[in-house]
C-alpha positions in Angstrom: 82.6 107.8 157.8 85.1 110.0 156.0 84.1 111.8 152.8 86.0 110.7 149.6 87.5 113.3 147.3 88.9 112.3 143.9 91.6 114.5 142.4 92.9 114.3 138.8 96.2 115.8 137.7 97.1 116.1 134.0 100.4 115.9 132.2 101.3 119.6 132.8 100.9 119.2 136.5 103.3 116.2 136.7 105.7 117.4 133.9 108.8 117.0 136.1 109.8 115.8 139.6 109.5 119.3 141.1 105.9 119.6 140.0 105.2 116.0 141.1 106.4 117.1 144.6 104.0 120.1 144.5 101.2 117.8 143.5 102.0 115.6 146.4 101.6 118.6 148.7 98.3 119.4 147.2 97.1 115.9 147.7 98.3 115.9 151.3 96.5 119.2 151.9 93.2 117.6 150.9 94.0 114.6 153.2 94.7 116.9 156.1 91.2 118.4 155.7 89.9 115.0 157.0 89.0 113.4 153.7 89.9 110.1 152.1 91.7 110.9 148.9 92.0 109.0 145.6 94.2 110.6 142.9 94.1 109.9 139.2 97.2 110.9 137.2 98.1 111.3 133.5 101.4 110.6 131.9 104.2 113.1 132.5 104.3 116.1 130.1 104.9 115.0 126.5 105.3 111.3 127.4 102.4 110.1 125.2 103.6 112.1 122.2 107.1 110.6 122.6 105.7 107.1 122.8 103.7 107.7 119.7 106.8 109.0 117.9 108.7 105.8 118.9 105.9 103.6 117.5 106.0 105.6 114.3 109.7 104.9 113.9 108.9 101.2 114.0 105.8 101.0 111.8 103.3 103.2 110.1 100.5 100.8 110.9 100.9 99.6 114.5 98.6 97.1 116.1 95.9 98.9 118.2 96.4 96.3 120.9 100.2 96.9 121.1 99.6 100.7 120.9 97.5 100.5 124.1 100.2 98.3 125.7 102.7 101.0 124.9 100.8 104.1 125.7 99.6 102.8 129.1 103.1 102.7 130.4 103.2 106.5 130.7 100.7 106.7 133.5 102.5 103.8 135.3 105.6 106.0 135.6 103.6 109.0 137.0 101.7 107.0 139.6 104.9 105.4 141.0 106.7 108.7 141.2 103.8 110.6 142.8 103.3 107.8 145.3 107.0 108.0 146.3 106.6 111.7 146.7 103.6 111.4 149.0 105.4 108.7 151.0 108.5 111.0 151.3 106.3 113.5 153.2 105.4 110.8 155.7 102.0 109.7 154.4 100.8 106.3 153.5 100.1 105.9 149.8 99.8 103.1 147.2 99.9 103.2 143.4 97.5 101.0 141.3 97.2 100.5 137.6 93.8 99.8 136.0 94.2 96.0 136.2 95.0 96.2 139.9 91.9 98.3 140.6 89.7 96.4 138.2 88.7 99.0 135.7 86.9 97.0 133.0 86.2 98.4 129.5 84.6 97.2 126.3 86.9 95.2 124.0 87.9 98.1 121.8 91.5 99.5 121.6 92.6 103.1 121.6 89.2 104.6 122.7 87.5 102.1 124.9 84.6 102.9 127.2 84.5 101.9 130.9 81.9 99.2 131.6 82.6 98.5 135.3 84.9 99.5 138.2 85.5 97.1 141.1 85.7 98.7 144.5 87.0 96.0 146.8 90.7 96.9 146.4 89.9 100.6 146.8 87.9 100.1 149.9 90.7 97.9 151.4 93.4 100.5 150.9 91.2 103.4 152.1 90.4 101.5 155.2 94.1 101.3 155.9 94.3 105.1 155.6 96.2 105.1 152.3 96.1 107.8 149.7 95.4 105.8 146.5 97.1 106.9 143.3 95.6 105.4 140.2 96.8 105.4 136.6 94.3 107.3 134.4 93.6 106.8 130.7 93.8 103.0 130.9 91.5 100.0 131.5 91.4 96.3 130.8 89.1 93.9 128.9 87.5 90.9 130.5 90.2 88.7 129.0 93.0 90.8 130.5 94.1 92.9 127.5 95.2 96.5 128.3 93.0 99.2 126.7 93.2 103.0 126.7 90.3 105.4 126.8 91.3 107.8 124.1 91.8 111.6 124.2 90.9 113.0 127.7 90.8 109.5 129.1 92.2 110.5 132.5 89.3 112.9 133.1 87.0 110.0 132.3 88.8 107.7 134.6 88.7 110.2 137.5 85.0 111.0 137.2 84.0 107.4 136.7 86.0 106.3 139.8 84.5 109.2 141.8 81.0 108.1 140.8 81.7 104.5 141.6 82.9 105.2 145.1 80.2 107.8 145.7 82.8 110.6 146.2 81.8 114.0 147.6 83.2 115.5 144.4 85.8 115.2 141.7 88.5 117.9 141.4 90.1 118.2 137.9 93.4 120.1 138.3 94.6 121.8 135.1 96.9 124.6 133.9 94.3 127.4 134.3 92.2 128.5 137.3 88.9 127.1 136.0 86.5 127.2 133.1 86.6 130.4 131.1 84.3 132.1 128.7 86.9 131.4 126.0 90.4 130.0 125.9 92.4 132.7 127.7 95.3 131.9 125.4 93.2 133.2 122.5 91.1 135.8 124.4 93.2 137.4 127.2 90.2 139.0 128.8 88.2 135.8 129.0 86.2 135.7 132.3 86.5 132.8 134.7 83.1 131.2 135.4 82.2 130.5 139.0 79.8 127.8 137.9 78.6 126.1 134.8 75.9 123.5 134.0 76.7 119.9 132.9 75.0 120.6 129.6 77.0 123.8 128.9 80.2 122.1 129.9 79.4 119.1 127.8 78.8 121.3 124.8 82.0 123.4 125.4 84.0 120.2 125.7 82.6 118.7 122.6 83.3 121.9 120.5 87.0 122.4 121.4 87.3 123.6 125.0 90.4 121.7 126.2 89.5 121.9 129.9 87.6 118.6 130.2 86.7 115.7 128.0 82.9 115.3 127.0 82.8 111.7 128.2 83.9 112.8 131.7 81.3 115.5 131.9 78.6 113.1 130.6 79.5 110.6 133.4 79.3 113.4 136.0 75.9 114.5 134.8 74.6 110.9 134.8 75.6 110.4 138.4 74.9 114.0 139.5 78.5 114.2 140.7 79.8 117.8 141.4 83.0 118.4 139.4 85.4 121.2 140.2 87.9 122.5 137.7 90.8 124.2 139.4 94.5 125.1 138.9 97.3 122.9 139.9 99.4 126.0 140.5 96.9 127.9 142.7 95.2 125.7 145.2 93.7 128.6 147.0 91.4 129.3 144.0 88.3 127.1 144.2 88.0 127.1 140.4 84.7 126.4 138.6 82.0 124.1 139.8 80.1 122.0 137.3 76.7 121.0 138.4 73.0 120.9 137.4 71.4 123.8 135.7 68.8 124.1 138.4 71.5 125.2 140.8 72.5 128.1 138.6 71.3 131.6 137.8 71.2 132.2 134.0 72.2 135.8 133.6 73.4 135.8 130.0 72.2 133.9 126.9 75.7 132.9 126.0 78.1 131.4 128.5 81.2 130.7 126.4 82.8 130.6 123.0 85.1 127.8 121.8 86.9 126.7 118.7 87.8 123.2 117.5 90.7 122.7 115.1 90.7 118.9 115.4 88.1 118.2 112.7 88.1 117.6 109.0 85.2 118.1 106.5 84.4 115.4 104.0 82.0 115.9 101.1 80.7 112.8 99.4 79.4 113.9 96.0 76.7 112.5 93.8 75.2 110.2 96.4 72.1 108.3 95.1 69.0 110.0 96.4 67.1 106.9 97.6 66.1 105.5 101.0 68.8 103.7 103.0 71.8 105.3 101.3 72.6 107.6 104.2 72.1 104.7 106.7 74.5 102.6 104.7 77.1 105.4 104.5 77.1 106.3 108.2 76.5 102.7 109.3 79.8 101.8 107.7 81.6 104.6 109.5 80.0 103.6 112.8 81.3 100.1 112.4 84.8 101.5 112.3 84.0 103.5 115.5 84.3 106.8 113.6 82.2 109.5 115.3 80.5 111.9 112.9 79.7 115.5 114.1 78.1 118.0 111.7 76.1 116.6 108.8 74.5 118.5 105.8 72.7 116.9 102.9 72.0 119.1 99.8 68.7 119.1 97.9 68.4 116.3 95.5 69.2 117.1 91.9 66.2 116.3 89.8 68.1 115.2 86.7 70.8 113.0 88.2 68.6 112.0 91.2 71.6 112.5 93.5 72.7 114.8 96.3 75.9 115.7 98.2 76.5 114.8 101.8 79.0 116.8 103.8 80.1 115.8 107.3 82.9 116.3 109.8 85.0 113.8 111.8 88.1 113.9 113.9 91.3 114.2 111.9 92.7 111.1 113.5 89.9 109.1 112.0 90.5 110.4 108.4 92.5 107.4 107.1 89.9 104.9 108.3 87.1 107.1 106.8 88.8 107.3 103.4 89.1 103.5 103.4 85.4 103.1 104.3 84.4 105.5 101.5 86.5 103.8 98.9 84.8 100.5 99.8 81.4 102.1 99.5 82.2 103.7 96.1 81.0 100.7 94.2 78.4 99.5 96.6 76.6 102.8 96.8 77.8 104.3 93.5 79.3 107.4 95.1 80.9 110.1 93.1 84.0 112.1 94.0 85.0 112.6 97.7 86.4 116.0 98.7 88.4 116.5 101.9 88.9 119.9 103.6 91.5 119.9 106.3 91.7 123.6 106.7 88.6 124.1 108.7 87.7 125.2 112.3 84.4 124.8 114.2 83.6 128.0 116.1 80.7 127.7 118.6 78.8 129.7 121.1 77.2 127.9 124.1 74.7 129.0 126.7 71.7 127.5 128.6 70.1 130.9 128.4 69.8 130.7 124.6 66.5 128.7 125.0 64.6 131.8 126.2 66.4 134.5 124.2 65.8 135.5 120.6 68.4 137.0 118.2 71.4 134.9 119.4 71.9 133.2 116.0 71.5 136.4 114.0 74.0 138.2 116.2 76.5 135.4 115.6 76.0 135.3 111.9 76.2 139.1 111.6 79.4 139.2 113.7 81.1 136.7 111.3 79.7 138.5 108.3 81.1 141.9 109.4 84.5 140.2 109.4 83.9 138.8 105.9 84.1 135.2 107.4 82.3 132.7 105.2 80.3 130.0 107.0 80.7 126.5 105.4 78.3 124.6 107.6 76.0 125.3 110.6 74.7 123.1 113.3 72.5 123.9 116.3 71.1 122.5 119.5 69.0 124.1 122.2 72.1 125.6 123.9 74.7 125.6 121.1 75.3 127.1 117.6 78.3 126.0 115.7 79.7 127.4 112.4 82.4 125.8 110.3 84.8 128.4 109.0 88.3 128.6 107.4 91.0 127.7 109.9 92.7 131.0 109.3 89.6 132.9 110.5 89.1 130.9 113.7 91.0 133.2 116.1 89.4 136.5 115.0 86.0 134.8 115.0 86.3 133.7 118.6 87.6 137.1 119.7 84.8 138.9 117.9 82.1 136.7 119.2 83.4 137.0 122.7 83.1 140.8 122.4 79.7 140.6 120.6 78.1 138.7 123.5 79.8 140.9 126.2 81.7 138.1 127.8 85.0 140.0 128.5 86.3 140.5 132.0 89.0 142.7 133.6 91.1 139.8 134.9 93.9 138.4 132.8 94.1 134.7 133.3 97.3 133.0 134.4 98.1 130.2 132.1 100.8 127.5 132.6 100.3 125.5 129.4 100.7 126.1 125.7 98.1 126.6 123.0 97.0 123.3 121.7 98.0 122.4 118.1 
């Protein structure tokens, strides 16, 4: 029985027809190694951004259902063109959207989670020696509505499909040669990692590294599926392998540094200091599917019997969060709400932190030496995150990278642009 390899190609890799043809050759190369191949593809280049712009020209408050119907069209273009390219080289291939495969999600639009993936159609086409090209980022509800998986959804599609078909591995093709100790567009001497643990990659992804989406890493960890991050433009480089920490040698306390510019800080002032208030506040946000990251509650004021609660969320969720807080103002008797858009979360990650002292003090001293004020701090066993002013984020990352001796001699080759 042939081994199955799942490959995922992002928007940069399929930005135009020339690149699509190169992707087809990469896919065929894997097929010629004797493996069955399933390919998951994102929309071409800036297609999703253009579709969002079109929707904005129609209405400022589009229906989530119709937004999913609109945005899912981008991947349908990509899979058809890539399938044509593979066929033009003389290989059998077939394109499938989520509904044709049977990728079922929960009944939530714009950021649904995958519940189940049917394998009957996939097995049928693989048995006929087809290369299967699947639309990433999209799914369907049990009643047939189209859904999308949110930011990084194609990564999640690829890993989930690979786990379902018990693939040998899942290769995530991107615009750099693998996972680096920092974004090489910010730190030119960032070092490529040969391997990284699921937990480290999960933390890196959740704090701003744009290589993979956290949900995809989480799925890989759950199913113990090896994931390889590699370049679409250099197929001879094997990239970075993501696997269990037991398979690794932990040589440094810190593996990588990342910055996240996608968050906003909200401070709810004069929150009544009584049991159940925090539960009511964050429960209301959860009902709107707003994910909260860092949370700090101040000491209660003895006179007013209130405190302040500061937390961070994704900027895209800000309008919904403001609406929720306005509704809670009377119910909970909240005070003023302050919003800070000009923040960045700077984080260091490393499985080796657990057994090394002084990591936190080194981070804080490095930032202090640059006169960078820390607004919030959060920690886990393998991560320390600091909220700083957005204008300080680049120099913070560069300084922390140097402080923990993560620099390498190789300058990374990058084919994308620095994310907004």
